[in-house]
VOBAPA-603828 format. One record per residue (C-alpha): x, y, z. Coordinates in steps of 0.2 Angstrom, whole numbers, plus 5000, padded with zeros to 4 digits. Example, Ala and Ser with C-alpha at 12.3 -4.5 7.8 and 13.67 -1.06 7.14 Angstrom:
% VOBAPA-603828
506249785039506849955036
END
This chain:
% VOBAPA-603828
499950015001501450115005502250094985500450104978500350284986502150344982501850304964500450384963501050544971502850554966502350594948501250754956502750784968504050804952502950904941502651034956504351014956505051074938503951224937504851394936504751494951503451614943502151464941502751364958502351534967500651534958500451364963500851424981499451554979498151414974498851324988498351455001496651464994496451294997497051265015496751445022495151505014494251335010494751175022495551295037496951185040497251215058496551395058495851385076497451335082498551455073497451595080497351515097499251505098499151705091497851755103498851665117500651745114500051925110498551935120498652135117498352145099496752175092495852045084496352125065497952115067497751945073496851905057498351985047499651895054498751735051498351785034500251805030500651655040499751555029500451625012502151595019501651425024501251365007502751445000503851325012502751185006503251224987504951254991505151095000504651004984505651124974507151044982506850884972507550964956508151144960510051194955511451224964511651364956509851434959509851364980511551474980510651614974508951604985509951545001511151655006512451655021512851815028514351765039514751605035516551625039516151605057515851415054517451415043518551485058517751345070518351225056520051285057519951275076519451085073517851115082516251015078514551105078512851095084511951205074510151255082508651355075506851375078505251335065505651505059505751585041506451435030507651285037507051175018508751255010509951265025510751105017511551215004512851255018513851095013514451185000515351315009515751205025517051055024516150975040515050825038513350885039511950785049510150855053508950765066507350715060505850605062505850475050504050475038502850355041502750305022504550215018504750275000504550465005505750435019506950375007506750514994506950655006508550555013509050554995508650754991509750805006511150695001511450784986512550924997513150785007511950815021511250645031509550645040509850535058508350495070508350555088508950375092510250375080510950535085512150485100512850325093513150405074514050575081514950485095515750355082515950505069517050615086518050445088518450435071519150625071517650685060517250875061515350865060514051005056512350945065510551045062509351045078507751125075507451145094506151265099504651085097503551025114504450875121503450735130503150805149503750645155505450675148505650865151506950915163506951095159505451225161505451405156504451535146504351535128503451695122502951725141502251565144503051425156503151275145504451125143506051155133506951055123508751015131509450885117510550995106511451085121511550905132512350845115513550975114514150955131514550775129515250785112516050955117515351025101515251215098513551295098512951405083511051485081510751505064509451655061508551665044507751815037506451825022507151965012505751924998504651794990505851644988507451744994508151695011509751755021510751665035511651745049512451635060512751675080513951585091512951545107514451435117516351395109516451295124514751225131515351145145515751315154514051355154512751295168511651165162510051245151510751415150511351385131509651325128508851475138509851585126509351495112507451515117507751705118508451705101506951625094505951735103506651885096506351825078504551805083504251985089505152065074504051965060502851845069502051795052503551675049503251565062502551395063500951435070500051265066501351175079500551155095502051235105501051285120499951125123500951075141500851255149499351185161500551035167502051125176502851015190502851125207504651125208504651245192503251335198504351375214505751425203504551545193
END
């Protein structure tokens, strides 16, 4: 059944991916009408999230951010599909780096890197970074339910010398790389909501206390990797610029969770600057009513 779905859907994905950008974004506009205007995909989740974190914003502004978010959300979807056939030249033109020399300097110092970002802007084309650095690239992801589409996504990422690994694979794979003397750069989208039962740290995100993922920081400390935040700015439709910020050269010099808290503030700053580019369909604040007593006491 999985293979049948794959062979039926893949041709459509491929046809969308070969569209010129002008037609690609026209398709995105149509997708916006379908997803937002007709279906209303997760519209209540999006607006509930916005009202929660921006309680002082008038309803007209909430609606405006919602519409802009769905336009961007559809653009990200078609850009992800475009990754299948986009040329390296086009990718370099559309996803640029303001200060890639920061990563190059860490390489000269023989430092592997934990690269952290939030669900903000666009992270689909970050893999072109491998064309500017010598580090071996890994990205932590959730395996897709359809094994054929999962293999397709891995193949796309491999074009730029990046390897997708699951959370369970992360420690053994990167430990082996360190033992073999490899320099690695390892991407984590770290603002998602962890399971309450596995939450070691709670803090405020957009003014609301929630469990915070600490895996990237703990891995950096365990394997002595420098921690870098990458901030994506949308320049115009289909064009992005990434700026790197060093969060910790030597992570073990920091108390536990301090690096994670610094990262969280960086993501907040992005959201406040342009909230329409955050992934509001995610139920990021769903555990806000489950704060353990010990974390209430630390507030």
